[in-house]
N, C-alpha and C positions, 0 to 999 in steps of 0.2 A: 361632742364632749359635753358632759354634764357640768356646767360651770359651778353651780352651787356645791356639788359633790367634790369637785376638784379643790375649790377654795378651802373646804373644811379639812382636806387631807394635807395641804401644803403647810409645813411647820417652820418655825423660826430656824431650826437647825438646817433645814434644806436650803433656805435662802442664805444663811451664813456661809455654808460650804460652797454654794454656787458662786457667791461674790468673791470669796477668797481665791478660788480657782481662776475666776475671770481676771482678777487683778494681778495675780502672781504668775499666771500662765503655766502652772504646774500643780499636779495633785500632791506631790511630795512637799513642795514649798507651802501649799495651802495647809497640809496636815501639820507641818512644823509651826506655822503661825497660829493655828488653832489648838495646838498641844494635844492632838489626837493622832491616831495611826493613819497611814495611807489607805489601807483597806477600808477603814471607817469612812473616810472621805469619798472613796470610790463607790461604796455601798449607798451613801446618802445621795450622791449625784445620780446614781442609777434609779433610786426611788423617785427622785424628783422628775427625771425624764419619763419614768413610767406613769407618774401621775399626770404630767402635762401632755403626754403622748407625742413628744418631739425629742429629737436628739439635740442636746445643748452644747456639746463639745466634740471636736474632732481630735482624737488622741494619736500622737505619733512621735517621731524623734524630736520635733520642735516643742514638745510639751502638749498642753491642752489648749486648743484654739477654739474660741466660741464660734458656733455655727451662726447662720443668719438668724435663726430662731433664738439662739443664746444672746446675740447682740440686741435683739428686740426686747428680750425679757429683762436684760440687765438693769436699765434705768428704773424700771418699775419695782424690781426686787430691792434695789438700793434705797429707793424712796420709802418702801414699806419698812425696811429695817431701821432707817434713820428716824422715821416717824414713830415707830414703836419705842426706840431708845429715848427720843425726846419726850414722849408721853410718860415713860417710866421716871425719867429725871424730874419732870414737872411734878409728878405725884410725890416723889421723895422730897423735893424742895418744899412743897406745900406742908408736908409733915415735919419739916425741919430736920430730916435725916441727912441730907447732903446738899451742898450748894451746887449750882450748875458748874460744869467744867468744860472747857474747850482746850483741845490739845493742838499745839503748833510746833512744827519743826522749822528751825532757822539756822542758817550758817553761823558758826561762832564768831566770825569776823564781822558779821552784819548785825547780830543781836544787840550789841551795846549802843549802836547809833540809831537803829530803827525802832527797836521794841520799846524803849523808854518813852518816847513821845507818843507812840501809838497806844501804849497801855494807859497813859494818863487820860487820853480822850475816850478810850473804850470804857474805863471804869466810871466815867461820869454817867454813862447810860446803863451799865450793868455792874453796879457796885458789889453785888453778892455772887458774881460768877467767878470761879477760880480759873486760872490759866496754868496749864501744864506745858512747860517749854522743854523741847528736845533740841540740843545742838550737836551736830555731827557733820560728816562730809556730805556733799550734795547727793552722791550715789546712795548712801545709806538712808538719808532723809526721804528720798523718792521711794525706796523700798518700804519704809514705814508708812508712807502715804498710801501706797498700793495695798498694803496689808490692813489698812484702817486703824493703825495705831495713832495716827495724827489726823486732824481734820483738814489742815492745809500746811503748805511749806512755803517759806520765803527762801528762795535759792536762785540758782543759775539755770539757764536753758541748757539741757543736756542733749546727747545724740538721740536721733529719732526712736531707736529701739527702747531706750530708757523712758521716753516720754509717751509711750503707747498708753492710751486711755487717760492721759492727763492734758490739762490746758496750762499755758503759760501766759501771764499778763505782765509785761514789763512795767516797773514803777519808777526806776531810775537807773543810771549807769554809775558804776563805782570804779574810779581809777586806782592804779597800783601806786604804792610808794615804797621807797627803799630808805630805811631810817637807821640811824645810829644814835648813841647817847650824845648829849650836847657838846662835850669836849673831846669827842673821839678823834684820834689822830687823822682819820680821813677827812675831817672837816677843815683841816689845815693844809691839806695837800692840793696843789693846783699845778697841772691838771690832774684829775682823777684818772687812773689807768687800771687796766685789768690786772697788772702785776701787783699794784698796791692793794686792790680788792682781795686778791688771792691770799694775802697775808692773814686774813681774819676768817673766823667761822661765819658761814653763810646760813641764815635761817630762812627756809623756804617751805611752802605748803607741800604735802605729800605727793609723790609721783602718781600721775593718773588723774589728779584734780584739774579742773579748768583753770584755776588761778595759778597752778604750777606751770601750765603752758604759757601763761602770760609772763610769769617770772623768767622762764627760759627764753622767751622772745626778747625780753629786755637785756638779758645777759648776752645773747647772741648779737644783738644790735650794738652792744657796748664793746664786743670783741672778746668777751670772756667765754670760751667754749668748753673748757674742761676743768671747772673748779672742783676742788675736793673739800674735805672738812665740812660737809653739809649736815645740818640738823633739819629734819623734816617734821613739821608739826602744824596743826591748825589751831593750837591753843594760843589765844591772845595773851593770856597771863604768862605762859612760858616764853613766848617770843619777846615780850616786854622785859622779862627778867634777864634773858640772855643778852638783849641789847644794852640794858642798863648796867649789868654787872660783869659781863664777859666780853665786852668789846665786839659783840656779834653784829653783823650787817643783816638787817631784817627786811625781807620782802613781804609786804602785807597790804591789804586793801587800805586806801588812804583814810577812810572813815574810822577805822579802828584805832588810829593813832593821831587823829587831828587835834584832840584835846591835849595830848602829850606834847605835840609840836607847839601848840598855842601857849602852853605853860613853860616852854623852853626846856622840857625834860629830854626831848628827842629832837633830832635835826634831820631833815630830808636831804639825801644826796642827789646831785644832778645826774640823772640817768635818762636814756632815750625811751620815753614811755609811749610814744605815738602808737595809737591803735590797740593799746592793751587794756583799755577800760572795759569792764564786763557788765552786761545787762543783769540787773537784779530784779526778780519779779515774783509774783504770786503764782503758786502752782497748786492746782486742785484736780480732783478726780472728776472726769466728765459725767460719770453716772451717779454722783453723790447728790443727795438732796441738800439744799441750802437752808440753814436755819437763821432766824433773826439775829441770834447771838453771833454766829459766824460772820454774817454780812456786816454787822457793826464793826467787828474786828478788822475785816477786810477793808472797809472804808477808812478806818483809822490808819492802817498800814499804807494805803494809797496816799493819804494826805501827808504822812510822814515822809514817804518817798518823794512826793512833789516838793516838799519843803527842802529836802536835800538837793534835789535837782536844781531848784531855784537859787540855792545858796552858792552854787559853783560858778 
């Protein structure tokens, strides 16, 4: 293979399509993420395979799976794309056309307690860098990470299939809390029973989320097996509003309501929480290049996580 000739023929679009298919495991999903057609992605991958003289993917019912050669090529392609983007951003910043930007995905129940202290530390070193923050369910944040829409995610460890190509670094564990408004009728009832709990609206995370599994474990251990009148949401603001104004019983990560409890706005109910605390960690792509800006933010998030772990 003529390396010099090959290098001049490999274009940015080849690498972009290759990385999208590698991360998403499907030509169609890669096309959707790039806002182009599936045939266009297939043609671009075919061109790249022809240039390199190797087969990069095995295509079948499971989607597009990287071959050995594809796996070897992936980290170099990712580093090349990341380096090019970093260089373009640097030139734009030098011209004053745009500040640097880093995109982060974070669980909505984690963002208020972890991101504020981390951002304060981060901005001391990078005051001109903008932060784009996405909050969503863990599953959707991982999809954004694989598609390259965010640089890193602060979330929960998911099942092995969803974590393919990603790394997880635990930074702290977050317990669950069940809270009501300060003068809620349940705060006056002793003992608290499933029948009493069932009289009120229950606010829980959506079905299929990891924290929903923890909430159901608590309910089962408490003896409440078939509660109705559920409201499913990940929104901290909606959960707080329902608890404060609608006498709802809110199942939520403790960190999201610790300030409300400290101020006496909400009260925690005595429930069996043993074994329901969830690991919260940094999730990143294995093939992505690390930039100084990203590493500074990661260090700040680690420190914020250690502070939370030490305060418990």
